[in-house]
C-alpha positions as MATLAB code, in Angstrom:
seq = 'MFDAIDHVGVAVSDLEAAVAFHRDVLGMVLVHRETLAEQGVRAALLDVGDSHVELLEPLGGDGAVARFLARRGPGLHHVAYRVSDIEAALASLSAAGTRLIDARPRDGIRGSRVAFMHPSATGGVLTELVQPSDHH';
ca = [
      19.570   41.578   12.335;
      22.853   40.419   13.729;
      23.046   37.176   16.804;
      26.458   37.934   17.404;
      29.880   38.764   16.731;
      31.460   35.699   15.178;
      35.008   36.548   14.639;
      37.694   39.289   13.781;
      39.699   38.262   10.840;
      42.913   39.481   11.471;
      45.930   39.910    7.979;
      49.255   38.365    9.007;
      51.861   37.335    7.352;
      52.469   34.161    8.747;
      49.844   32.298    9.933;
      51.922   29.638   11.800;
      53.794   31.869   14.002;
      50.463   33.910   14.572;
      49.281   30.317   15.667;
      51.216   30.147   17.770;
      51.648   33.257   19.369;
      47.297   33.112   19.846;
      47.053   29.791   21.121;
      50.531   29.336   23.443;
      50.878   33.091   24.725;
      47.198   34.103   24.540;
      45.625   30.451   25.272;
      43.379   29.947   22.980;
      42.222   26.613   20.994;
      42.913   26.423   17.027;
      39.761   24.620   15.999;
      40.110   24.849   12.166;
      42.908   26.050    9.555;
      41.296   25.910    6.062;
      43.008   26.845    2.302;
      40.539   29.043    0.361;
      41.800   29.670   -2.818;
      38.674   32.100   -4.092;
      38.832   34.554   -1.533;
      43.231   33.727   -2.041;
      43.836   33.078    1.839;
      45.161   30.474    4.374;
      42.914   30.613    7.369;
      43.462   29.662   10.938;
      40.559   30.149   13.666;
      40.944   29.829   17.284;
      38.185   29.930   20.320;
      37.621   32.669   22.240;
      34.491   32.102   23.920;
      31.839   31.760   21.843;
      33.722   34.088   18.996;
      36.406   33.289   17.325;
      39.850   35.115   15.984;
      39.893   34.555   12.008;
      44.085   35.160   10.900;
      44.438   34.991    7.266;
      47.208   34.748    5.791;
      47.656   35.142    1.496;
      48.235   32.792   -0.526;
      49.959   34.705   -3.092;
      50.446   38.412   -4.155;
      47.259   39.491   -5.810;
      44.197   38.662   -3.591;
      42.453   41.051   -0.904;
      44.513   39.895    1.965;
      47.460   40.668   -0.205;
      47.040   43.698   -0.694;
      45.492   44.972    2.409;
      49.174   43.964    3.859;
      50.671   45.894    1.102;
      49.181   48.625    2.056;
      48.962   48.439    6.022;
      50.694   45.855    7.343;
      49.378   42.973    9.250;
      46.240   43.348   11.425;
      42.765   43.877   11.943;
      40.976   43.052    8.695;
      37.540   42.888    8.991;
      34.672   42.393   11.777;
      31.893   39.610   10.898;
      28.490   39.137   12.525;
      26.764   36.022   12.910;
      23.399   36.495   10.684;
      20.931   33.780   11.019;
      19.276   34.621    7.697;
      21.576   36.234    4.903;
      19.595   36.890    2.611;
      16.984   38.680    4.102;
      19.858   40.363    6.081;
      21.216   41.523    2.643;
      17.755   42.716    1.369;
      17.505   44.958    4.548;
      20.535   46.764    4.348;
      19.916   47.258    0.214;
      16.552   48.594    1.258;
      18.191   50.359    3.181;
      20.960   51.749    0.455;
      24.276   50.104    2.593;
      26.383   49.490   -0.217;
      27.538   46.258    0.068;
      30.781   44.141   -1.603;
      28.896   41.166   -1.984;
      24.504   41.521   -3.667;
      24.804   37.541   -3.316;
      26.190   35.344   -0.048;
      29.309   33.379   -1.257;
      30.989   30.345    0.116;
      32.641   30.809    3.350;
      35.574   29.150    5.879;
      34.325   25.965    7.115;
      31.280   25.427    5.318;
      29.112   28.868    6.156;
      27.957   31.383    3.942;
      29.413   34.538    4.130;
      29.048   38.326    2.416;
      31.133   41.317    2.865;
      29.780   45.405    3.637;
      31.859   47.880    2.587;
      33.542   49.853    4.633;
      32.634   53.019    3.462;
      29.219   52.444    4.463;
      30.785   51.366    8.003;
      32.525   53.915    8.839;
      35.816   52.808    7.458;
      35.194   48.790    9.089;
      35.254   46.054    6.237;
      31.874   43.872    8.119;
      31.275   40.716    6.740;
      27.889   38.729    7.302;
      28.135   34.819    8.413;
      25.572   32.899    8.146;
      26.971   29.352    9.702;
      26.348   25.957    8.252;
      24.022   23.800   10.274;
      26.228   21.537   11.344;
      28.547   24.417   12.815;
];
């Protein structure tokens, strides 16, 4: 079902400081920035081999990442797996009785289609499915 680890999402309170650390200290290449208003975050993607680190800073105090930071502080927010057919993956998970946050895909970063599985179904790890856009 999963093709690869697409990215790990990290919740941060200061996106610029986090980008600087990942770029300047860890040597990762910053490849994309995007504001996702409907998800309430500013995001930055940095390359790690064929995968990414996605840094997420909340736009305000009411989104999922803002709530995560308030409860837990900065840190690992989710793991995302790349899929070639997100509808088929969601149908398979649903048929297996897996608890989903998103029954249907929504728009993600860089034109991707994404959906989340509930952490209660995945051993406490918020898990995202990502179907990259064709130009990804």
